[in-house]
N, C-alpha and C positions, 0 to 999 in steps of 0.2 A: 711669426716664425723666429726662432733663435738663430743668431749668426754663429759662425764658427768661433769667433772671439768670445762671445757670451758663454757658449758651452765650455770653452777652455777655462775661462775665468771661474765659472761656478764649480767645475770639476776640480780645479786646482785647490779650492777651499777645503777639499777633503784632506789636504796635507797641512800639517801644523805650520810649516815654514811659510806657506802662502797665507794662512790665516793671520799669522803674526805680522807679516809685511803689510797686508791690506787692512788689518784690524777689523776683520769681518768674519762671520761664520754663517752657516745656514741651518735651518730647522725644517722638518718635513711633517706633513700629515694634517688632517682636518681637525685633530684635537690639539696638537702642540702649537701649530702656527697661530691660530686665533688667540691662544692664551699668551703667547709671547708678544703679540701685537698689543694686547691690553696692558702689558707691563711697561716699565720705564725704559726698556730697550728701544733704540732708534731703528726703525724699519728702513731698509734700503730699497728692497723691491720684492714683489710677490710674483711667482710664476704658477699658474693654475690651469687645470684642464677644464674647469667649470667656472661659470660666471657667478661668483658668490659675493655677498655683501660683507666685505672685510672691515667696513667702517673706515676706510682710508681713501685718499685721493685716487681717482682713476688712473692718473699717470704713474702710479706706483704699482699697477697691476698689469701683467701681460698674460693673455690667454695663449696657451700652447697645446700641442697635441700630446696624447699619451706616449707616443714614440719619443717625442722631445723630452718629456719628463723623465722617461726611463734613461735617457742619455746623461742627464745631470744628477739623477738621484743616487743616494748611497744605499737605498733599500732594495732588497730583492724584489719586492712587490711595492712599487711606488704608490703613495696614497694621496693622489689628486692635487697636492700643492706643495710648493717649496718656497721658502722665504729667506732672504738674506738680511742679516742684522749687523749693526756695528757692535763691536765689543765694548762693554762699559769700561770706564777708567778703574784701575785697581786701587784699592785703599787698604791701609793696614787695619787688621782686626783690633777691636777694643779689648783691653786686658781685663775682661769681666764676663760673668756668666759662664755657661758651660760651652767650651770650645772643643770641637772635634779636630784631631790632627791625623792625617793619613800619611804614612811613611812608605813611599814607593808602591802604591797600589796600582797595578798595571792593567787590570781588566776593565774595559769600558763599561760593561754591564754592571760590574760591582760598583764603580764610581757613580753611575747613574742611579742605582738603587740606593746607595748611601746618601746621595743628595736628597732623594725623596724622603728617606728616613729623617734627615735633618729638618726638612720642611714639616714632617708629621710631628716630631717631638719638639719643635720650636727652637732648634739650634740655629742661632743667627750667623755664626762664623764657622766656616769649614776651612781649615788650613791644610794645604797640600804641599808635600815636598816637591822640589823642582823636577824629580824624575817620576812623579805620579802621572798617570795618563792625562792628557789635555782635556779639560772640561768642555772645550768646544769641538772635540772630536764628534762627528755626526752620530756615532753610536751612543756616545755619552748623552748628548743632547736629547736623542730620542728616548733613551731609558729614563731620563728625569721626568718625562711627561709633564713638563711645564714648571717643575719645582726649581729649576735652574734660576728662575727670575725672583725667587723668594728666599734664597740663601746666599749670604755673602761668601764668596769663594776666593781664597787668596793663595797664591803660589809663592813660597818663601824657602830660603835655605833654613832647614829645621834647627840645626845646632845653635846658631846665633839667636834665633827667635826663642827657643826654649830656655836658653841661658839668661835671657833678659826678663822673662815673665816673673811676676810676683805670685802667680797662682800655683797651687799644688799640681803636680803632673802625674797622672795615672797612666800606666801602661799595661797592656794585656800580655801575660806570660803564662806558660803552662805551670810554672812553679809559684805563681802568685797566690795571694790570699783569696779565699772564697768570696766572690763578689756579693753573694747573698747574705753574708755575715758582716759586711763592712758598713760603716756609717758614712755615706757618701755626701760630699758637700755640694752646695748650689753653684759655687764658683770654682771651676777647675778646668784643666786641660786633660783630655783623654786621647791617648795615641793608639791607633790601630795600625798594625804592620802589614808588610808585604804578604801576598797570598801564599807563597812558598817558604819564605825565610823569616817571617815575623818582623819585629821591630829591630832596626839596625843598631849596631853597637854604639854608634855616635849618638843616636837619639836616646838610647837606653841610659846613657850617662846622666841625662837630665831628669829621669824618672824618679819621683819621690815615693810613689806608692805602686807596688806591683799587685795586680789583681788577676783572677782567672775565673772562667766559667767552668764549674766542676762537671765532670762526667758522671752520669747516673747509670749508664748501661752496665749490665752485669759483667761483660767481658772487658769493657773499657779498652777496646783496641782501636777505636777511631782516633787518628792522630791529631786532627784539628777540625775547626768549623770554617765554613766559607766566611770570608771577612765581612761581607754584607750581613750575613746571618748573625755573626758575633756582634757586629755593631748594633743591630736591632735590640739584642738582649742587654748589652751594656747601657745603651741610651735609656732603655725602658727602666732599668734598675736605678740609674741616676735620677730620672724623673719621678719614679715611685717614692724615692726617699724624701721628695718635697712634700708629699701628702701623707706620709706614714707617721 
């Protein structure tokens, strides 16, 4: 049985300020939790409605009821288990390879999908502005489907970071050059902007190459692409240039 203090502690982790104070976050579900357990993340505790072999010490597992899981879950329909992990130590990204930068991306689903895209396309470093949604938000963790453990995610003030890099900086703009006609490098920074406002003026100052995904529709009335959708196209083109 969960105590009131345990319930309060876990539910508080839904809030960024409590995650930062405790340096912990939680993940849920029979797909995500086992994958995170197998990663380099340090497990704090598992709460589960079923006795499963998680491959960890029994004193790290507590059997709870479905009603108790619902009290601590961030999901509308809880999925059998919830696990708490310690946040890893943050490190600065290496100034090499293809680095993706997110400028004020606010939607948890978008960030989770973008992390999965980074995992798929072999992007080792994802740099997020300080006002981008928190990667340890339960909705983001869930949307990554385990990819959170395989991508280096860094929160930085973008202007100083971009001013110091020796890499070319690409940014996505409606008035940019056609990405399908560009010769794209193996080592570069690519900035994707806010869902509604695009790349900020401050970040734009550091952009050395403006690119765009052209519209092929006859009417060309669609104003923009979803940022995760646009990211998938941009990363695909950068990777395609390596084998073309």
